[in-house]
Every structure is written in structure tokens, then in C-alpha cells.
N, C-alpha and C positions, 0 to 999 in steps of 0.2 A: 204704580201707587203714588199717591200724593200729587199727581199732576205736574211734576217737575222734570225737566230734562227730556231727552229723546227716549223713546220706547222702542226697543228692538222687537220685531215680530218674527218669530221662528217661521221658516219655510220648509218645503220638502228638500231644499238644497243645503240649508245650514241652520244652525241654532246659535243663540248667543253664546259666545265663548269659543266657538269653533275657530280653528286656524284655516284661513282660506287655502293655504298651501297644502293642507291635509284633506280638505273636502271638495275642492274644486279641481277638476281635471284640466289638462291643457286644451286650448282651443286653437284650431287652425284659422288664423285671421287673414292669411294670404298677404300680410303686411311685412315688408322688409325694410329696415332702417340700416343705413351704413354709418360708420363712425364719422362724425363731423356734420351729419345732416341736421337741418333745423326742421322741426315738425310741429304742427299745431296739436296741442293737447288741451284737455279741459278737466275741470272738477267743479263740484257744486258744494255750497255751504248752506246749512240750515240756520245756525246761530253763530254770528261772528263774535268771537271772544278775543280778537286781536292777535291770534297766533299766526304762524307762517306755515309754509308747506315747501316740500322739496320732492322732486322726482328722482327715483333711483332704479337701477337695474340689477338683476341677479341673473348671471348666465344660465342658460338651459343646462341641465345636468348637475347643477350645484344644489345643495340643500337649500330650500327656500326658507331662510330664517333671517332675523334682523342683522346678524353679523355679515351675511352675504350681501344684503342690500346696502349696508353701510360702506362697503368697499367701493361702490360705484355710484356716487351721486352725480346727477347730470347738471351741467351748468345751464343757466337761463341765457337766452340770446338777448343781451342787453341792448343790441343795436335796433331792435324792433319794438314797436309799441305793443302794449297788452290790449286784449279785447275783452270787454264785458258785453255779454250777449244774453238776452232773455227773449222768450217767446219762440224757441226752437231755432233751427238752422236759418230760416228765412225771417226771423224776428228782428227786433231792434238791436243795433250794435253801437257801442261807444268805444272808441280807441283812446288810450291814455298812456302816459309814461308810468312805468312800474317803479315801485320802491323795492330795492334789492338789498338784502342783508346777507353778508357772507362771513362776518366776524362774529364769533361766539355761537356759531351753529354747530349742531352735532348730527352727522359727522361734519368736520370742517369743510367749508365751501359753500 
């Protein structure tokens, strides 16, 4: 209503307000990461409001809640450039030096 902001569209998998940890089952990805590995990850943004992001893990078998994820924030590999890519895996790529903020973040790091 009103044409402002993002509009969530309910699906057969979830509706607005659902907790992903409650409605989405585990998936077998056949992916294994070891402590200390550097891996490529991605995310997308619809409207840039100048905020930041952080990747976190919650061990399998633990309750999937914010408290669990806040225990294990993952550090960025600051020795590598960041990649901006559009147009899919074979699309245009631009590498750049990232801006990293670790002071004043929640959780710290």
C-alpha cells in the first residue's frame, strides 16, 4: 500500500513474519568448509541505504536464533579484493578494494 518500500510476496514456502529457522528445512548442499578456509560468497541489494553486512554461522544442532549467530561472526579476508558482478556468473565483473568496519559493530568484529 502506498507504493513505498519493498513488498513481500507470500509463497507456499513462507509468509511475511515467518522465521526461516522454523519454516525452512535443512538442505544437503554437499559443501564442506573447514576452519580457516576462504570462500566466495555473495548477496544482493535492492535499495542501498548505506548499511553494512556480516556473515555469521550457527552450528548444526544449536537453536537457530540471533544469540547463536552472534557467537560466530566470520571475518572478511582483507587480503583479497572484492568483486562486484552483474549479469550472472558469466556477466561483467569489477574488482575493488573493500571498505571494512569492525569497530562499533554488533556483534564486535
